N, C-alpha and C positions, 0 to 999 in steps of 0.2 A: 245587836246594840242599836238598831234603828237606822232608817234610811238616812244617808248623808253623814252619819257620825264618824265614819271612817273615810269618807270622801272616796277618792280614786283608789285608796288602799284596799278596799273590800275585795276587788277582783284579784289583786296581788296576793292577799292573805289566803283566799280560797285555793288558788293555784299552789301556793307554797305548801300548805298543809296537804293538798292532794298529792304532790310529788314526794313529800316527806312528812309523815304524821308526827315523827319524834322531834319534839321541840329542842332537845339538846343538840340537834344537828343544824339548827337555824342560827342565822346571824353570827357567823364565825369570822374572826379577823384573819385575813391572809395577805401578807405582803403590804400592810398598810391600808388595806381596804376590807370592807365587811362583805362577805359572801352570803347570799340568801340561804343556801344549803350547802353543806359539805358532808360527803358520805364516801362509801367505798368506791363509787364510780366517779369520783371527782367533785367538781363544783357545779351547782345548778343555780342559774340566775333567772329570776322571773322578771321579765321586762315588758310592761304593758305599753310603754311609749318612751321617747327620749333616748334613743340608741346612741346619740352623740355623746351622752354622759357615760356610756358604757366603754368607750374606747380605752381610757386609762386603766380601768379595771381589767380589761382583756389583756392588755400588755403585761400586767403583773401576773394574772392568774394563769395564762397559757404557758408561762415559764415553768410552772410547777406541776400541773396536772391537766387532765381533760376538763373542758368547760362546756356545759350544755346551756344554751340560752332558750328559754321558753317564751313564745310570743302568742297571745290569744287573738283570734279573729272571730268576730261575731257573725257566724254563718246564718243565724236566725236572731233577730232582735225585736224585742217588744219595747215600745216607747210609752212612758208616762210623763206628764208635765206637772210641775209643782208651781202653784200660784205664789209668786214672790211676796205678796202682801198677806194672804190668808194662810198659806201653807197647805192648802187643799191640793190633793193629788188627783189628777184626772184618771178615768179608766184607761187601762193600757190598750194600745193598738199595735198591730204587727207592722213593722217597717217594710215597705215594698222592696227594699234593696237587700239582697243577701250578700254577706261578706265573701270575698274571693281570696284565694291563696295569694294572688298578686298584690292584694292590699298590703301585705307584709313588707313588700319591697321598698315602700317609702321609708321604712325604718332600717331594713337590712342594708340599703345603699349607704347609710351613714357609717357602717362598719365594713365597707367593701374591701378595705385593705387586709382584713383578717380572714375573709372568706377563702376557703381552700386550705387553711391551716389544719394539719392532721389532728390536732387536739380540740378543734372547735366543732361543736355539733349544734344545729338549730332545730327546734321543734315548733311547728305551727299547730296550735291547739284550736280546733274548731268547736265553738260553743254556741248554745242557745242562751241568751242572757236578757235580763231586763235592764233598761237604761232609764234613769231618772234625770230630767233636765229642768232647770229653773226657767220659767217663762219670763225671762228678763231681757230678751233681745229686742229686735225691732221688726216690724212687719209681720203679717200672718199671726196676729195675736201675741206678739213677743217671742215667736219661735225662731226667727232668723237671727243668727249670731248669738244664740242663747248659750249659757254656761252649763256644762254637765255637772250634775251633782254626784251620781254614783252609778256603778255598773255591778250587777249581781248575777253571777252564773246560775243557771237553773238546770242545765243539761249539758253533758259532755257528748259531742257528736263525732269526734275522731281526732287523730293526731298524724301529722306528716313530719317525717324525720329527714333532715338534710345533713348528711354526714360526709359526703364527698361531692366533688364538683358535678359529676354526672347526675346526681340526685336533683339538681336544679332544673332539669328538663321538665319536671312536673309543672313548672310555671308557664310552659308553652301552651297556649289555648288550642283547642281543635279548630280546624277550618281555616288555618292560615294559608293564603296563597303563596306561590313561589315564583319570584321573590315577593317580599312584602315590605310595606312601609310601617312607620309607627302608627299611622291612622288605621291601617289594616289590622294591626295588633290590637288596638283599642276596640275596634268593632268586634273582633273575634272573641276577645276576653270580656267585653262589656264592663269595663272599669273606667274610673275617672281619668282625666288627662295626666294628673300628677303621678298616679300609680302606674299608668302606661309608660310614661317617660322613664321613671325609676326602674321599672321591670326590664324594659328594652336595654337601657344602659347597663344594668347589672348583668343580664344574659350576654351582652356583647363583651363586657369586661371578663366574664368567666369563660368565654370561648364557646358558649352554647350556640350562639348565632354569629354570623360574620357579615361584614359589609361587602356587597358585590357591585356597587355602582350607585348612581343617583337618578332620581326621577324629579326633574326640576331642582328644587332646593332640598328635597327630602332624600335621605339615605335609603337604599334598598338593601334588605337583609335576606339571608338564607340560613336555614338551620344546618349546623355542622354535623358531620357524621359522628356517630357514637364511638367513643374510644374503647379499645379492648381493655378488659380488666385482667390484670395479672393475678393468677391464683396465689 
């Protein structure tokens, strides 16, 4: 349909048809809310952002069946810029930053009260995608603070499933000292400050890490022992 005609919905639509090609299973009303997909394995919600708006849905959906929330992460991203006056699109270039699993925690933290529910399953989908942005910001030729036009997946790179609390250990980066601070975590994971804070807070809340003291004004953390899984 052309770049930008679906806006942010392009990525959502591609994932929805990827997880369920049959349209009759799309957009089904459950408990006063519309689910993206309803099938024999329960409800699937494609959520590209705005997890705060998902909380009311989850409260209703989890009462009746399993819910899988799919969240995409741009492991590889190609950027193209759209001239706001002429509509001309620049040649794409590869973004120097690779998306990380921990990037998802800025959204997951918004539904932290639901994590650990036996019916809730999260899937992080790693993608290579093209991102188109309007060159309508400020500084650096209008690129700073610019508005995103569209994101189009071009390759599926993998999927991480978070079905039980112990699965969240995959968010721990390699090379963490013992004990470690939030700054140590950020350095080991190579992620922005907001993603770092949300990931550390989430892992602490889920019992994957524990506080063992303070270093100045900073908390010190250690990784907790793995729990035995009952057959």
